[in-house]
Each structure stands twice: as structure tokens, then as C-alpha cells.
C-alpha positions, -999 to +999 in steps of 0.1 A: -038-192-105-065-179-077-095-157-095-116-127-077-154-125-083-148-103-111-123-121-133-149-130-161-162-087-161-125-082-163-118-103-193-155-090-212-144-054-214-107-061-226-081-058-199-051-075-201-050-099-179-016-116-158-005-134-129-001-105-096+006-124-060-013-160-072-039-141-086-056-133-125-060-096-123-064-070-150-029-049-153-046-027-178-078-018-202-071+010-221-036+024-214-021+033-183-020+071-192-054+071-194-065+054-163-036+069-144-050+105-158-087+089-148-078+088-111-056+120-107-087+143-123-121+131-121-125+088-107-116+055-115-127+018-099-098-008-090-104-043-084-083-051-057-101-082-041-066-097-036-061-078-010-060-103+027-086-092+054-080-106+091-098-101+120-090-103+154-114-105+182-119-109+217-104-093+252-064-093+238-073-082+207-051-051+216-026-064+239-019-091+202-019-063+180+003-040+198+032-072+198+030-073+163+026-041+145+047-009+144+022+018+151+004+024+186-033+004+179-042+020+214-042+051+200-073+044+172-112+056+179-143+029+166-145+040+133-102+047+128-078+030+106-044+033+111-011+029+087+013-001+102+033-024+095+045-056+115+084-056+120+101-095+120+127-098+150+156-089+131+149-056+122+131-058+093+090-058+078+072-090+077+043-066+055+026-032+056-013-035+061-038-005+078-054-015+111-087-012+113-106-005+152-142-014+150-151-014+187-126-024+220-125-059+211-125-064+172-101-051+150-097-057+111-070-060+092-059-062+055-028-076+043-008-076+013-021-103-013+014-120-015+020-121+020-013-143+034-002-167+049+027-153+057+011-129+079-014-153+092+016-175+108+038-150+119+010-133+139-005-165+150+037-172+162+032-147+185+001-148+200+010-160+233-023-141+248-049-163+230-071-136+208-089-149+188-082-153+149-104-155+113-089-155+085-117-137+060-093-132+028-116-156+010-146-142+016-145-102+013-143-083-024-128-052-021-130-023-041-107+005-048-131+039-062-103+065-065-103+101-073-120+138-067-150+131-079-154+095-060-170+109-035-197+127-053-202+093-073-207+074-045-229+092-022-259+083-050-256+050-036-258+053-003-271+067+028-239+076+048-229+106+044-190+106+029-184+137+037-177+130+074-154+101+068-126+116+078-093+107+061-083+073+077-116+063+090-148+047+085-187+031+085-206+007+079-233+010+060-260-001+030-241+009-008-255-003-037-281-020-015-251-038+002-257-043+035-226-038+069-203-027+041-170-009+052-162+024+033-132+033+040-115+069+029-082+049+025-065+044-008-032+035-026-032+065-050-030+099-030-059+110-050-082+104-022-116+084-025-126+053-004-121+021+000-161-003+001-149-038+013-183-059+008-196-097+009-176-115-018-209-127-035-218-089-035-183-077-053-201-075-088-237-063-076-209-037-065-187-031-094-218-030-118-234-004-096-200+018-099-201+041-126-160+046-133-131+044-150-124+007-147-080+005-136-059-022-138-027-027-116-006-012-138-022+024-133-023+018-100+018+015-100+024+049-113+004+063-091+014+047-058+049+063-069+039+099-078+036+097-047+063+076-030+048+047-019+060+021-009+055-015-023+064-047-002+084-067-021+106-036-038+108-009-008+102-028+015+106-066+033+122-083+060+159-071+054+146-032+050+139-008+084+113+012+084+131+040+099+157+033+065+125+028+046+111+067+056+087+048+075+095+061+113+064+078+120+044+048+118+071+030+143+068+042+180+093+036+200+085+068+229+049+058+232+051+020+225+061-006+258+069-032+235+065-047+204+088-065+181+126-052+173+117-025+193+153-031+203+166-027+177+150+000+160+158+023+193+196+010+187+192+016+150+178+051+162+204+065+183+235+051+160+218+062+129+210+048+098+235+042+071+212+039+042+182+055+031+153+056+006+154+081-023+138+095-047+156+105-080+145+113-115+160+106-149+172+128-168+166+103-198+138+086-216+146+056-200+131+042-172+150+024-142+137-009-134+134-028-101+175-040-098+191-010-116+225-005-099+225+031-084+261+049-088+278+083-075+295+103-104+327+083-102+306+052-117+313+032-078+278+012-068+262+031-038+227+012-046+204-003-059+168+007-072+134-006-058+105+009-081+104+032-113+082+042-138+071+065-165+054+096-145+023+107-162+021+136-149+056+147-152+062+131-187+094+118-170+107+081-154+114+088-117+125+058-092+131+049-057+163+030-042+182+033-015+217+049-011+243+053+016+227+080+044+256+110+027+237+105-005+203+110+000+205+146-003+181+167-026+196+175-058+226+150-058+240+143-089+239+099-096+240+077-123+215+049-125+228+018-144+209-004-170+239-022-176+246-011-215+243+024-201+244+051-173+215+069-167+221+110-152+192+108-120+190+138-097+180+128-056+144+146-056+123+149-021+091+130-022+062+131-035+065+136-069+038+151-075 
């Protein structure tokens, strides 16, 4: 397994470690509920240095990104970020990602750890304009400082006015004595906060300077699921369309001239999608697991669970899954099959909280 620059620190703090996307990552330090609560009510810190980072440069950088991403990169201003996805050529999703605009000829991409090589090869295979591509995944460290008190905590460590960084914007500056850090008002928890990119060899210095509760990937998953955020490999993949996944808002069919699978998405939208990613609440104590079958009230199989957890905020099991569009209506009753038991559940609007 690969390690981040903080692996030994996590071990010394008593974190439960496990493999995730090929990395030895902290899953939980104290308890998932405790760490979840810290982020919702105060502030927590995550080591997410396993994520991948690519730099795309040159006069044709925008041309390449317009072809390979679904969102409209041309709308970005300097110091602005954008959530997007990489469509394949069959109407599915290679990965979801964040695109940062440094300037007119330089962009910074952040991709999922499990897809670093796959994404790099896909973008490179589409690089007919010969934009410069640099893979910085092994040299950049990333911390996510999330929660309503993140700004007040981090402001003590930097001269950058964090209150001026709007959501999905960023600034370059010095934090905890580390120069040229990217301080981004983004995150995967829905509780506000920042993601901070620094050289990998300064990551421990940054971690030690931030007095926040250490949080593992377990809480990161419960936090994102309460907000209905997709997890690649579970809720979206090479076979799922962004339209089916509720990501039509990042799929600019009318604005952009051309990008991978655009014609397929236009056809899909015209004909109407046949399945849709929905949220549901379970009327039972058992947690729905990835891969469980979704049944209608006649106990006929209609779909599959993609993500599930016990919601710390709601104190009930919640989940995401794909069902035919006729069932994708709030308050529709469904059943979740565990194999031995059918759990009663109800389709609901997302986010859950």
C-alpha cells in the first residue's frame, strides 16, 4: 500500500488504518459519530493527500478541458473552481473532479485517488491539441479543514483574508509559514470549510499547526452521504450517465459546442432517462449496503443500492440507489433486500440534512 506523508502521525494518534484506493488511510480515530459531529458543529481535519492532482498548461489547455469535461470551463474566472466530470465515449463517467483556473493558460485538476492513472491516460488520449500535462499527484499534499468554525481557526495561520474567498473560489498565499499554498473554499462534507494544497514535504507542518479534531474516511463518508454527494465507484461509474445521477447541472448540453458523449446525452435527454439516482430512508435499524437489491411493494426487483450508512444527524439508516424513473418520486414506498430480510424504506428528497 502507498502511504501519505502523515501515515505515521495517524498511527501514532491511534487511528484505525485500512486500505483505500491503494493507500493506507485513517478510517476512524475516536468514533465516526464523534468525528461527524465535530465537523457538523465545530471543525475537523482530514488527510486527503491520496487524491490526484494534474496541471494542464499552455495556449490549448482550455481546448483540451472543454473536450474532456462536461461542465463549461470557459466560464471560469481566475481563482475560481468548478465541479465537473469526465464523460467517456459511451455516455458513462470516467471520473468526477474539480477544475481550478490558475490563469488563462494554466488549470489545476483534482481527481479521485482510485482513478489517477485511468484519468491521466484518458485525458492524454484526448490531447490532440498537445496541451502540456503534468502529473503532480506524488508531490502535492492535501488537507480538508471542514466545519462552521474552520474559517476562524485557519485565519490565525494566514494573512489571506479567508472571508473574501467565496464558495468554489480559492487564493494562493502563505499559511502556517508555507508559501504558495492553494486555499480553496471547497469540500466534501457540506459543512463549509477549506481544502489546502501544499508541497507534500510540508504537509506534516501544516497538520501540526491546525488545532482541529482529526477525522477519518468513515466520517467523511457519512458526511457526504447526508448531503447526497456521489462517490465514484459506488454512485457513479463508467456505466452511469451524469443525467441519471442527477448531475445534469454540470453537463452543459446547450452552452458547449462539443465534448465527449455530448450527442449521447442530448439523445438521452430527448428520450427521457429510464433510471434515476434517488435517496431513501429506511424504517429499520439495519443499514442498507452497496449492492443490496431495491424492490417495489410487490417484492419485484427494480434497482440497486449504491451507498448506505447510519446517519449520525438523523439517527436512522439512509442510502442512495438507482430506480426506474416512475419510482423516483418522494414518499414512494420501496423495500431493501438484505438477502434474508426485506427492509421497509421510503424515497425522499436529497440532501437528507
